N, C-alpha and C positions, 0 to 999 in steps of 0.2 A: 584437459585444457578447455577453457571456455572461450568461445568465439562470439562475444557479445557485440551488439551493433556498434558501428563507428560512432564515436562521440563528437565528431565535428562534421557538420553538414554545411554546404555552401549556402547558408542563409544568414540573416542577421542573428547574432548570438549574444546571449547574456549569461556568462558563466556564474555559477554559484560556488563560492568557497565553502566546503563542507567541514564544519568544526565538530562534527559528530552528533548533530541533532537528529532525533528520530523523524523529524519532519523536513529534513533538508531537501529530499527529492520532491516533497510536496511543493516546495518553493518553485522548483523547476516546472512542476505540473501547472502551477498558477501562471507562470510566464508563458508556457506553451499554449495554455488555454486562451491567452490573450493574443496569440498569433505570432509569437517570437520564440525561436528555438533557444533552448536552455540546456545546459549540461553541468553536472557536478564536476568540480576539480578539487584536488587535494589542497589544503592550506599551505603546503610547502611550495606551491607554484611560485615562480619568480615574476617580477614585474615584466621582464622581457618576454617571458613565455606567454603571459596574458596579452601583452601588446601584439604578439604575433598572431593571436586569434582574432584581432581586429574587433574587439567587443564593442557593442553599443552601450553597455553598462555592466556593472559588476554588483553582485549581491553577496553579502556575508551572512552566513546562516547562524542560528543559535547553536548551543552545544551544552553538554552536561557538566563541563568543567567550570571552575572559577578562574578568571583571568590571572589571578595571583597564585594559583596552585603550581606546585612543582610540575614541570613537564606539560603545563597547559599548552594547547595548540596556539600558535601565533601566526603571523604572516609577514611577508616582506614589506617593510614600511614604505618602500618606493612605489608600491601599488597606489598609495594615496596621492602620489605625484604624477600619475598618468594623465590627469585632466579629464578622466572619464567619470560620469556620474556613478556614485556608489550608494547602495542602500544597505545599512547594517541592521540586522534583526537580533534583538536580545544580546547574546554573547557577541555577535558581530558588531553591535553598537558599542558595547562596553569595551571591547578590545580596541576599537578605533579611537574612542575617547581617551582610553588609557595611553595608547601610543602617542597621542597628541598632547598629553600632559595632564589630563583630568585625574582626579582621585577616585578610587574604588573602595567601597566599604560594604560590610554585611548590612542588609536592610534590617530595621527594627522588627519588621514583620515580613515573613516570606509571602510574596503575592502569587497566588496560584488560583487560576480559574477566571471567571468572568469579572470584568471591571468596567466602570464607566470612564471613558476618556473624555477629557475636556480640552478642546482645542482653543488655544489662547486667541483672544479677539483680534489681535494684530497678526495672526499667523495664517489666516485664510488665503493670504496672497502666496503662501508657500505652495509650490506646485504639488507636493506630495499629498496635500489635503484638499486639492481642488474639488469642489462640489461635495465634500464630506460634511455631514451635520456637525455642528459645534459640540454636541454631546452624542457620543456613539459608544456602543458596546465593543469591547476588545477582549482578547484572551491573553492572560498573563501566566508566566511560569518562570519565576526568577527569585533568587535569594540575595543577590548583590545589587547595589545601586551605584550610580555615578554621582559624584559631587565635585564642586570647584571647577565649573566649566570654563571659567575665565582663562585659565592657562591653556586650555584646548581651543580657545577662540570659537566656542560653540554658544548657541542661543537655544534655550528651551522653547519648544513650540506647542507642547501638549503635556498634560499631567493627569494623574488619577489621585484619589484621596490619599493613597499611601506612597505614591511615586511621583515626586515633583518633576522629574525629567523623564517622562514617558515617551517623549519624542524630542529630538534635537536636530539642528542643522548647523553646518559650518559657516562661520563668517569670513573665513579665509578664502579669497577669490581663487586660490590655487587648489582648493579642496572642494569639489562638488559632491558633498557628502550630506546625507540625511540618515538619521538613525531612529529606530523605534524600539522601545523596550518590550512591546507586546508582539504577538505572533499574528501577522495578517494572513499567513498561509492556511490557517486552520478554519474550519467551517464555523467555529464559535466566534469568529470575528466577522460579522455580516458584511461590513464594508471592505473586507480584505481584498476582494477582486478589484474593486475600484482603486484602492491604494496602489496595487501593482500596476494597473493600467495607467495611473497618474505617473508612476515612476517611469514606465516604459515609453509612454507617448508624450507626456508633458516635460519630462526631464531628459530622456534618452533620444527622443525624436525618432522612435522606431516606426516602420511602415506596416508591420504585421503581415509578413509574406509567407510564414511557415504554415503548412497544412499537413494533415494526416496522409493525404494522397501522395505527397512528396516522400513521406517516410516509407510508405508502402512500396513505391517505385524503387527507391534507393535500396531498401532492404531486400527486395526480390532480386535486384541486380547483384547485390553483395553475396547473397546465398548462392546464386547461380555460378558466380565466379569462384566462390570458395569450394563448392562441392565438385565442380567439374563433371567427370563421368562416374563419380562414386555414387554410392547409395546412402540414404538417410533413414534411420529408424525414428519414428515419432511416437512418443508415449501419449496415447489418446485416451482421455477419460470421458469425453462427451460434454465436458464443461466448456465455458466460453473460451478460456485461455488456450487449452490444447486444440480446440476446434479452429480458432483463429490461426494458430501455428500451422496446423495441417493444411488449411486453405492457402496460406501464404506459401508454404513449401510446395504444395501441389502446383500452384501457379508458377513457381520458380523452376521446378525440376520435373514435374509431371510424374511419369511412371518410375522414376528413380526413388520415389518415396514409398516406404512401407510403414503403415501405421500399426501399432501393436496396442491392443486393449487388454489390460490385465484385470481379470476378475479376482479381486483380492478378498472377497467375502465380506467387505466392509462397505458395500454399495447400498444405495437406496433401492426401493422396490422398482423392478422392471428397468433398471438402469442399463443392464447389459443388452436387453432387447432393443432399447432406444438407440444405443450407439451402433449396433449392427445394422439396423434399418436405415439410420440416417446416413452413415458414411459408406457402407458397402453397397446398399441398394440405391440410394439417392445420388450421392456424389461420385460413386464408382471408384472410390479410392481403394487401393490394395490394403485390406484390413485383415489382420490375424488376431484371433482371440486366444488368450492363454488363461486357463483356469488354474490359478495358484492359491485359491482360497484356503485350502487346508494348511499350506505352508505358512501363510501369513498368520492365521489364527493360532497355529502351533507356536510361532515366534512370540505371540502376545500372551500366551498362557502364564498366569501368575504375575503379570506386569501391571502396576497401577500408577507409575510415575510418568507424567506426560512426555518429558523429554526422551525417556527410554523408549516409549511407544514410537515416537517419531523416528528415532534412530533405527530401531529394528525394522520398521516399515520401509524406511529409506534403503537400508542395506538389502532387504529382500527384493525390493523394487529393482535394484541394480542387478542382482543375481538373476532375476527372471529375464531381464533384458539381455544379459550376457548369453543366456541359453537361447533366446530368440534370435540373437545376432548370429550365432553359430550356424543357423539354418538359412541365412541370407548372405549370399556371396557379395563381397565388396561393400558391406555396410560399415563404413568408417566413422559415421557421424550419428549422434543421438540428439534429437531435438526435444526440447522441453518447453512447457508454457510458464516458465518462471517469470514472475512480475517483480517490480521493484519493491513493493511492500514486503514480499517474501525475503528479498535480499537484505533490506535494511533491518527487518525485525530479527534476522539471523545474525546481526552484528557484522555485516560485510560492507559498511559504509566506506566511502572513498578515503576518509581521513583515518580510519582505523580506530575511531573513538566512540563509535555507536555501541550502546549497550545491547547485549543479547537478550531479547525478550523471549523468543521461542525458536526452536529448530523447524525448518521446513524440509520435507523430504526431497524437494528439488534442488536445494542448495546446501543442505547440511550433511557433512560426513561422506561426501562422494570419495570413494577410495582412489588412490593414485593409480592402481592397476585396472582402472575402469575399462580401458581398451577402446574407448570412443573419444573423439573430439566432440565437445558439446556445442550445439547450436541453440542459442536462447534469444530469439529475435524480439521477445517482449520484455527483456530483462530491465529495460530502462523506462517501461511504460506503466501507467496506472490503469485500473480497471476501466474507467470511462474512456480512456484513450484506446484500450483494447477493443471496446465495443465500437468505437468510431472506426478503427482499422477493419474490424469485421464487416461493417457496413460497406466500406470502400472495396473490400474483397468480394462482396456479393453474397455473404452469408444471410440466411433468412432471419427475421426478427426473433423467431422461436428459439434460435440458438444464441444470437447476439445478446438478447436481453434475459437469458437464463440466469438465475441467481447462482452465485459462486458455491462451489462444494470443495471442501478442503482435500488436499492430496492424500492425507492419511485416512480420509473417509470418516465413517461413523466411529472409528476408534477414538477420535478426540471429542465425540459427542456422547460417548458412554464414559462417564467419569469413573475412574477406578479400573479394575480388571475387566477386560473385554471377554464376554462369553456369547455363545449362540443365542441363548434365551434373552439376554439383554439387547443384543442387536435386533432381534425380532420386535421387541417392545419399542425401541426408538424408531425403527423403520415404520411401523404401523402408526405411531403417534405423528411422525413427520409427514406421512402421506395425508392423514386427516387434516393436519395444520395447513398444508399447502392447498388442499382442496377448498378449504374455507376461505383462505386468503384470495385465491383466484375467483371464487364465487362472489366475493364481496368487492371485486374490482380493485384490489389493493396490491396485486403482484407487481405491476410496473411502478407503483407509488412507493414501494419498499425496495431496499437494495439487497437485503439478505434476511431470510426468515427460516428458522429451523428449530427442531426440538432437541433437548439435551436430557439424558437420563442421569439423575443425580444419585450419588452413592449413599443415599439415606432412605429410611422408611419413616412413614408417619401413620398415626392412628386415624382411622376413619370409621364411618358407619355406612353400611350398605344393607338395605332392607332393615332387618331388626338385629343385625349382627355386627360385631366389632371387626374391623379389618386393620391389618398392619402391613401396608404395602408401599410400593415405590412412588417416587415423585418425578414428574416431568416438568422441566423448565422450558418456557417459550422465549426465544430470542428473536427480535425483529429490529432492524436498524435502517436508518436512512443516511446515505453518504454519497459523495461524488467521487471520492478517491480511495476510500478504505484505509486511509492513514488516520483519519479522525471520523467519528460517526456519532450520531445521536440516536437514542432509542425511538422507535416509531410509536406514535400515539394511535394505536389501533382502537377503534370504537369498542366500548364495553360490550355491546350486544354481540359483536363478532367474537370477542374473547370468550364470552359466555358460551357461545355455540361450540367453539373449539374445545373449551374445558369439558363441557358436557359430553361431547362425542368421544374425546380421548378416555375419559373415565368410564364411560359406558361400553366402549368398543375395544379397548385395549386391556386385556387381562393383566392384572398385577399392578395397576395404577389406581390410586385413590385420591391423588392431589395434583393440581396443576398450578404452577406459579409463573409470574411474568417478570422478566429481567428488565429493569428500567435504569441500567447503567450506560453511561456514554463512554466513548473512546476518544481521548483518554478520560479517566484513569484506567478503565477496564479495556480489555481487548474484545474483539467481536466474538471470536470463538472462546469457549470456556477453558480449553486446554491448548 
């Protein structure tokens, strides 16, 4: 059983109807960043249930379906009669227009990626585009388009070269609705935050009262009430997420918390030493270290499929915790640093329509016989919100701003079968990479930087001889939320030093390549 945070807090609230978009929770993130609490709700929610939440506004997310598909998600039409400002995004705009009588058809050309939005000259009075340039970049991802707006009593207020109705507003005084075909929630729409602020403050008249300190206080109180006099096990990796969970739980229940660090053999250099020093010696938290590296590596022998890797690591992770729990009396709860990007990429969106991109060991395949109740206080938060929470809890910057490290560790940065010699190669390459990024003053300017060992070999020349050795890929991204990201423009001279050092200092490598893919369409990790 998962005991995720309460989804309704006594603040101004703007619910988001989740139609299965991979960026639905990112919409919530943008709203929260503007100082207004937001929460995902299923599209099956009724108008009466929404009214009971006393929302300041409502947002309708995008989604992978076509409105005309069989079993496509829909919503209670009475929501449009609540007299509350509504913002429809992509699918949310199409569904609303369709419900109000507009036609929907397949676009002549699927529009995906960056596009130039042209705001109509008479539309700058529309509050949604207040202070937005007349020509601005947006991010599109759609195959359907709206037509015949007259029946829906809608007016187009912006367009792109291939989408005449890129934004619309209702002319019906009973419907305070504005829709955008593009995605203002992703970083590829630079004016997106301002569009959300316009909706929240110009249309919904919000005051912006929600703060991370309020989340911390309420979550500490919730955990304290939930746990009572029982004990909690916390899976501590030393990364930002589990560290923030440990700090929050320690503040809530003190010595009732036992942190367990699992050495799975898939860690970076000196990772175990860092965790023991930081949490046992500095924070005085009850920390137990379990060396299960052989069991994890045995499970991965002969496995090269990423999802199978994640499943096996997840199952072993749970088994190790079961054994640790047997030695701790009264440990009824297991705390994990699961974030919402983990949840949504695992296909666990509120509407049940999210596509499964990859499994995460924190959320995928937890057995029914687990034996713990799960506490996941970060389950509805994004990485930058977790960092803000860590600061509120008093964690040092060295932990709060540490780059993420995946739960499955280096197993997903060794493409193909995981072996001891491959792990040693990627560990050493990653250490050199981070040393040079720090030395160049780029660590805080990048969001995540790591090395990946590719399952290929290439011809090279070292000295006077031919080599046929392995290839390292460098991945560096910049992002606020980890749901969308752009590749980092690391200076060529820094890349040159990284490449030279890796090739010279890491045996078995004769080529280094740099990944210049954004998310989407790529993910941040390679597996």
